[in-house]
C-alpha positions as a printed NumPy array, in Angstrom:
array([[-19.855,   1.587, -12.51 ],
       [-17.037,   4.352, -12.357],
       [-14.534,   1.653, -13.726],
       [-15.988,   0.892, -17.136],
       [-13.011,   3.023, -19.107],
       [-10.608,   3.324, -16.772],
       [ -7.361,   2.344, -17.253],
       [ -7.313,  -0.019, -14.276],
       [ -9.962,  -1.856, -14.552],
       [ -8.672,  -5.097, -15.4  ],
       [ -6.369,  -5.073, -12.026],
       [ -9.302,  -4.493,  -9.984],
       [-11.993,  -6.45 , -11.323],
       [ -9.365,  -9.347, -10.803],
       [ -8.909,  -8.173,  -7.307],
       [-12.301,  -7.224,  -6.276],
       [-13.524, -10.291,  -7.547],
       [-10.53 , -12.194,  -5.593],
       [-12.037, -10.633,  -2.349],
       [ -8.989,  -8.298,  -2.092],
       [-10.837,  -4.602,  -2.802],
       [-14.147,  -3.382,  -1.957],
       [-15.936,  -0.603,  -3.31 ],
       [-18.307,   1.633,  -1.69 ],
       [-21.796,   2.719,  -3.15 ],
       [-22.402,   6.073,  -4.007],
       [-25.599,   8.491,  -3.871],
       [-27.156,   7.037,  -6.598],
       [-26.623,   3.476,  -5.324],
       [-24.271,   2.107,  -7.292],
       [-21.373,   0.748,  -6.525],
       [-17.897,   2.467,  -7.088],
       [-14.331,   2.142,  -6.579],
       [-13.321,   5.644,  -6.974],
       [ -9.728,   4.698,  -8.567],
       [ -8.298,   7.923,  -8.569],
       [ -8.947,   8.638,  -4.562],
       [ -5.977,   8.601,  -2.35 ],
       [ -5.666,   5.483,  -0.04 ],
       [ -5.925,   5.822,   3.634],
       [ -3.064,   3.618,   5.531],
       [ -5.525,   1.3  ,   7.236],
       [ -7.33 ,   0.55 ,   4.03 ],
       [ -4.511,  -0.198,   2.54 ],
       [ -3.106,  -2.304,   5.132],
       [ -6.492,  -4.428,   5.023],
       [ -6.115,  -4.826,   1.328],
       [ -2.832,  -6.066,   1.679],
       [ -3.201,  -9.068,   4.468],
       [ -6.804,  -9.908,   2.184],
       [ -4.446, -10.11 ,  -0.619],
       [ -1.515, -12.08 ,   1.47 ],
       [ -4.55 , -14.557,   2.764],
       [ -3.229, -13.848,   6.039],
       [ -5.579, -15.747,   8.907],
       [ -6.016, -12.042,  11.163],
       [ -6.957, -14.48 ,  14.135],
       [ -3.911, -15.459,  15.048],
       [ -2.266, -12.194,  15.316],
       [ -5.327, -10.432,  17.606],
       [ -3.543, -10.363,  21.581],
       [ -0.625,  -8.52 ,  19.065],
       [ -0.254,  -5.094,  21.168],
       [ -0.165,  -2.44 ,  18.722],
       [  3.36 ,   0.27 ,  19.764],
       [  1.506,   3.434,  18.058],
       [  0.523,   6.599,  20.381],
       [ -3.163,   7.072,  18.227],
       [ -4.102,   2.989,  18.776],
       [ -7.481,   4.629,  19.414],
       [ -7.972,   6.083,  15.664],
       [ -7.532,   2.811,  13.789],
       [-10.869,   1.732,  12.877],
       [-12.753,  -1.351,  14.351],
       [-13.096,  -2.587,  10.921],
       [ -9.469,  -2.476,  10.08 ],
       [ -7.659,  -3.187,  13.721],
       [ -6.971,  -7.282,  13.557],
       [ -5.21 ,  -5.898,   9.711],
       [ -2.996,  -3.782,  11.571],
       [ -2.256,  -6.218,  14.354],
       [ -1.158,  -8.659,  11.807],
       [  0.903,  -6.42 ,   9.532],
       [  2.639,  -4.893,  12.517],
       [  3.047,  -8.699,  13.797],
       [  4.515,  -9.728,  10.801],
       [  7.126,  -6.762,  10.345],
       [  5.549,  -5.264,   7.657],
       [  4.773,  -1.91 ,   9.146],
       [  6.296,  -0.171,  11.51 ],
       [  4.845,   3.235,  11.737],
       [  6.089,   6.944,  11.849],
       [  8.364,   8.32 ,  14.864],
       [  7.785,  12.228,  15.968],
       [  8.424,  13.651,  19.368],
       [  9.099,  10.91 ,  20.822],
       [  5.916,   8.962,  20.322],
       [  5.512,   6.512,  17.397],
       [  2.223,   6.734,  15.05 ],
       [  0.47 ,   5.02 ,  12.391],
       [ -1.842,   7.69 ,  11.13 ],
       [ -4.541,   5.333,   9.923],
       [ -6.926,   8.015,   8.521],
       [ -3.651,   9.389,   6.764],
       [ -2.877,   9.144,   3.327],
       [ -0.345,   6.761,   2.157],
       [  2.396,   7.743,  -0.055],
       [  3.814,   5.767,  -2.65 ],
       [  6.762,   5.046,  -1.489],
       [  5.356,   3.643,   1.601],
       [  3.027,   1.347,   0.339],
       [  6.32 ,  -0.099,  -2.219],
       [  8.039,  -0.551,   0.519],
       [  5.736,  -2.462,   2.757],
       [  4.434,  -4.367,  -0.397],
       [  8.36 ,  -5.509,  -0.576],
       [  8.781,  -6.331,   2.462],
       [  5.594,  -8.638,   2.491],
       [  7.306, -10.137,  -0.467],
       [ 10.66 , -10.622,   1.135],
       [ 11.737,  -8.102,  -1.322],
       [ 14.947,  -5.88 ,  -1.516],
       [ 17.207,  -4.494,  -3.97 ],
       [ 21.073,  -4.517,  -3.334],
       [ 21.896,  -2.206,  -6.5  ],
       [ 19.415,   0.787,  -5.862],
       [ 21.078,   3.334,  -7.327],
       [ 21.728,   1.742, -10.67 ],
       [ 17.924,   0.477, -10.507],
       [ 16.745,   3.797,  -9.568],
       [ 18.897,   6.361, -11.309],
       [ 17.323,   6.143, -14.911],
       [ 14.581,   8.12 , -13.071],
       [ 14.504,  12.028, -13.326],
       [ 13.228,  11.866,  -9.519],
       [ 15.41 ,   9.152,  -7.725],
       [ 16.628,  11.998,  -5.233],
       [ 13.639,  12.048,  -3.991],
       [ 13.17 ,   8.75 ,  -2.514],
       [ 14.195,   8.254,   1.5  ],
       [ 16.716,   6.293,   1.758],
       [ 14.748,   3.786,   3.836],
       [ 12.724,   3.183,   0.924],
       [ 15.653,   2.525,  -1.73 ],
       [ 16.154,  -0.908,  -1.773],
       [ 12.569,  -1.926,  -1.482],
       [ 11.561,   0.334,  -4.526],
       [ 14.164,  -0.59 ,  -6.543],
       [ 13.143,  -4.344,  -5.943],
       [  9.504,  -3.258,  -7.353],
       [ 10.922,  -1.82 , -10.502],
       [ 13.769,  -5.126, -11.336],
       [ 10.28 ,  -7.389, -10.106],
       [  8.365,  -5.231, -13.343],
       [  5.765,  -3.909, -10.217],
       [  6.684,  -0.443, -11.27 ],
       [  7.888,   1.103, -14.017],
       [  7.264,   5.133, -13.252],
       [  5.26 ,   7.022, -14.63 ],
       [  7.015,   9.828, -17.097],
       [ 10.155,   8.883, -16.154],
       [  9.043,   8.997, -12.597],
       [  8.547,   7.253,  -9.504],
       [  6.747,   9.876,  -7.672],
       [  7.85 ,   8.567,  -4.375],
       [  6.657,  10.93 ,  -2.336],
       [  2.758,  11.868,  -4.305],
       [ -0.357,   9.935,  -2.47 ],
       [ -0.861,   6.389,  -4.023],
       [ -4.373,   6.033,  -5.654],
       [ -6.789,   3.106,  -5.434],
       [ -5.871,   2.335,  -8.887],
       [ -2.567,   2.243,  -8.579],
       [ -2.597,  -0.013,  -5.037],
       [ -4.705,  -2.706,  -7.44 ],
       [ -1.55 ,  -2.598, -10.474],
       [  0.38 ,  -2.896,  -7.864],
       [ -1.209,  -6.077,  -5.948],
       [ -2.412,  -7.359,  -9.219],
       [  1.627,  -6.977, -10.239],
       [  3.221,  -8.098,  -7.422],
       [  1.716, -12.064,  -7.963]])
């Protein structure tokens, strides 16, 4: 009910009917997508694995390397195991421990990196591709080849000349990226 006039309506509808994205029920009982809300890491990973159509049953015995494994929701665990086993998700290190931070929001550059990895996309011309964006210097070095590949493929085009790499990615933005990635 919250998508009638939203810019991402077509992307969300397409992925909803394909079973990739889901909504939730609001207080009035209406189905809502919450397009401008941030997406958590585990929500993103579940959406990605659904989008890719990977059978998670093949990866349920994969040992997760994260110090915060216990925080991964039961509905997301198989997708996280799958994404880790396939090399799409590696977590982040701090204090000698690797963490997923499953309930934390995912940044635009993190999401684009994972999406690019899932399609084996990388660019050798990251500097030239990202240079036109006024915030290109804010893209982390580990994300540059992946964001450049996403720009080159036409999955992302920026907003007002910016990539906003460290901003939280919204549910609508993920819908556009997934639908456009093809």
